[in-house]
C-alpha positions in Angstrom: 102.7 100.7 83.7 100.8 101.5 86.8 101.6 100.5 90.4 99.2 101.1 93.3 98.7 100.0 96.9 95.4 98.6 98.1 95.5 97.8 101.8 98.4 95.3 102.4 98.9 94.6 98.6 101.0 96.3 95.9 99.8 95.7 92.4 101.4 96.5 89.0 99.7 96.4 85.5 101.8 96.5 82.4 101.0 96.7 78.6 103.9 95.9 76.2 103.5 96.3 72.5 104.6 93.2 70.5 107.2 94.9 68.4 109.3 95.3 71.6 109.1 91.6 72.2 109.5 90.4 68.6 111.6 93.0 66.6 111.2 92.6 63.0 108.2 90.4 63.2 105.6 90.9 60.3 102.7 93.0 61.5 101.8 91.8 64.9 99.2 94.2 66.0 98.5 93.3 69.6 99.6 94.3 73.0 100.7 91.8 75.8 99.3 92.7 79.0 100.4 91.5 82.4 99.7 92.1 86.1 101.2 91.0 89.5 100.8 91.6 93.1 102.9 91.3 96.2 102.3 91.8 99.9 103.3 95.1 101.3 106.0 94.8 104.0 106.0 96.8 107.2 106.6 100.6 106.7 
């Protein structure tokens, strides 16, 4: 997971292996990737 600020926007990127999402599933060799952003509030 990474979080960073670019100007007035915070962003987060996450990679999650499929066994975490589907325990016991038969050989799911892929990673679920997600990203999100939110406006930075006043400091």
